[in-house]
C-alpha positions in Angstrom: 90.7 158.5 92.4 90.7 156.5 89.6 92.0 152.7 89.4 95.2 153.4 88.3 95.7 155.9 90.7 94.7 153.5 93.2 97.3 150.8 91.4 100.5 153.3 91.5 99.6 154.6 95.4 99.9 150.7 96.4 103.0 150.3 94.3 104.4 153.2 95.4 103.8 151.7 99.3 105.5 148.9 98.0 108.4 150.7 97.1 108.7 153.0 99.9 108.7 149.7 102.1 111.5 148.1 100.2 113.4 151.7 100.3 112.8 151.6 103.6 114.0 148.0 104.3 117.2 148.9 102.3 118.1 151.9 104.5 117.8 149.9 107.5 120.3 147.0 105.9 122.8 149.8 104.5 122.4 152.2 107.8 120.7 150.6 110.7 118.0 153.5 110.3 115.2 154.8 108.0 115.2 158.5 106.4 112.2 159.6 107.6 110.4 157.9 110.5 107.3 159.7 109.6 106.7 157.8 106.3 107.9 154.5 107.8 105.0 154.7 110.7 102.5 155.5 107.6 103.7 151.8 106.1 103.1 150.4 109.5 99.9 152.1 110.4 98.5 150.7 107.2 98.9 147.1 108.2 97.2 147.6 111.1 94.0 149.5 109.3 91.7 147.1 108.3 88.3 149.4 107.2 90.1 152.2 105.7 87.4 154.3 103.7 90.1 154.2 100.5 93.5 153.5 99.4 95.1 156.5 100.0 93.7 157.0 103.5 95.5 153.5 104.5 98.7 155.4 104.3 97.4 158.4 105.9 97.3 160.1 102.5 99.3 160.1 99.1 101.6 162.8 101.0 102.9 160.2 103.0 104.2 158.1 99.8 106.3 160.5 98.0 109.6 159.0 98.7 107.7 155.8 97.4 106.4 157.2 94.0 109.7 158.6 93.4 111.2 155.5 93.8 108.7 153.5 91.7 109.4 156.3 89.1 113.1 155.4 89.3 112.1 151.6 88.6 109.6 152.0 86.0 110.7 155.1 83.9 113.0 155.5 81.4 115.4 156.8 83.6 119.0 154.4 83.8 119.4 154.7 87.4 117.5 151.6 88.3 118.3 149.7 91.7 118.7 145.9 91.5 118.2 145.4 94.7 114.9 147.1 95.0 113.3 145.2 91.6 114.5 142.2 93.3 112.8 142.9 96.5 109.3 144.7 95.0 109.5 141.5 92.7 109.6 138.6 95.5 107.2 140.6 97.5 104.6 140.4 94.8 105.3 136.5 94.6 104.6 136.6 98.4 101.8 138.4 98.0 100.1 135.7 95.6 101.2 132.9 97.9 99.6 134.3 100.7 96.3 134.6 98.7 96.5 130.7 98.0 96.5 130.1 101.3 93.3 131.1 102.7 93.9 129.5 106.3 97.3 131.4 106.4 95.9 134.7 105.3 92.9 134.4 108.4 95.7 133.4 110.6 97.3 136.6 109.6 94.6 138.8 109.8 93.7 137.4 113.4 97.1 138.2 114.7 96.9 141.8 112.5 93.5 142.5 114.2 95.5 141.4 117.8 98.1 143.9 117.3 95.5 146.4 116.4 94.0 146.4 119.6 97.0 146.3 121.4 97.8 149.5 119.9 94.7 151.4 119.8 92.8 149.8 123.4 95.8 149.2 125.1 98.2 151.9 123.8 101.0 149.2 123.5 104.4 151.3 122.8 105.7 151.1 119.2 108.6 149.1 119.5 106.2 146.1 121.1 103.9 146.5 118.1 106.7 146.9 115.8 108.0 143.1 117.1 104.8 141.4 116.7 104.3 142.6 113.1 107.8 141.3 112.7 106.6 138.0 114.5 103.7 137.7 112.5 105.8 138.3 108.8 108.0 135.1 110.4 105.0 133.0 111.4 102.5 133.1 108.5 104.9 134.6 105.4 108.5 133.2 105.5 107.1 129.8 105.4 105.5 130.2 102.0 108.8 130.5 100.2 112.7 130.8 100.4 113.6 134.0 102.4 113.9 137.3 100.6 117.7 138.0 100.9 118.5 140.9 102.3 121.9 142.5 101.3 123.4 145.2 103.9 125.8 145.3 106.7 126.5 142.0 108.4 126.5 144.0 111.7 123.6 146.0 111.3 121.3 142.8 110.0 122.4 140.9 113.0 120.7 143.5 115.4 117.7 142.9 116.6 116.1 145.8 116.0 116.7 146.3 112.7 115.5 142.5 112.0 112.4 143.6 113.3 112.1 146.7 111.4 112.8 145.1 108.3 110.2 142.2 108.9 107.7 144.7 110.0 108.2 146.7 106.6 108.3 143.6 104.6 105.0 142.8 106.5 103.4 146.5 105.3 105.1 145.8 101.4 102.9 142.6 101.4 99.8 144.2 102.8 100.2 146.5 100.0 100.7 144.1 97.3 97.9 142.1 98.4 96.0 145.7 98.1 97.2 146.3 94.8 96.1 143.1 93.4 92.8 144.1 94.7 92.7 147.1 92.9 93.2 145.3 89.6 96.8 145.1 89.8 98.5 142.6 87.3 102.1 141.4 86.7 101.7 142.0 83.0 100.7 145.8 83.5 104.1 146.3 84.2 104.8 145.4 80.2 101.7 146.9 78.6 100.6 149.3 80.9 104.1 151.0 81.9 103.3 154.1 80.2 100.4 154.5 81.8 101.6 154.0 85.3 104.6 156.4 84.4 102.4 159.5 84.0 100.0 158.6 87.1 102.9 158.9 89.3 104.2 162.2 87.4 100.5 163.3 87.9 100.2 162.3 91.6 104.4 164.2 92.6 103.0 167.0 90.2 99.7 167.3 92.8 101.9 166.7 95.8 104.1 169.7 94.6 101.5 171.8 94.1 99.7 171.0 97.3 103.3 172.1 99.2 103.6 175.0 96.9 100.1 176.2 98.3 100.9 175.4 101.8 104.1 177.5 101.7 
């Protein structure tokens, strides 16, 4: 997998996390729990074999690739909220990387959550609550909270709040991964065409694989 594919996969994971946050804020549930769980599990995978394996394969990021393409492509149907959330997520990741003590403490908390899931088989709701707590403890203090637009009655529900924070944690994790594989903000300006082409190529491969297995 070449560097551009790795970067686009990480960006697609951010986009998919943000899209799921918006679904929760507006409807109180995500459209695809398998794709949501792939994002949440990516947070707990501290020793991945490659970028795609963090998410259980590129196929689990199809929605994210589509959302990313809509945001960076030539189409006019941009989602202002998603763009704003992605920009805020990238900024949070940068701030977190500048706080090595917070980054280390967050890593230790995530290791604890991974043990709870893998060794003690805690239920998913407990793990999501733990991830939400990690976000609140180590990432929220880094800047002004991301203002999530949605239905107040839904945003006041603890289960929705926990899922949103857990998904934002997943988005920040993917943003750090994006930087680790060479992602830079200037690429959105100077390498946008390359990113769009890579997005199309990955989606085309997924479509071909789906047709082959049909």
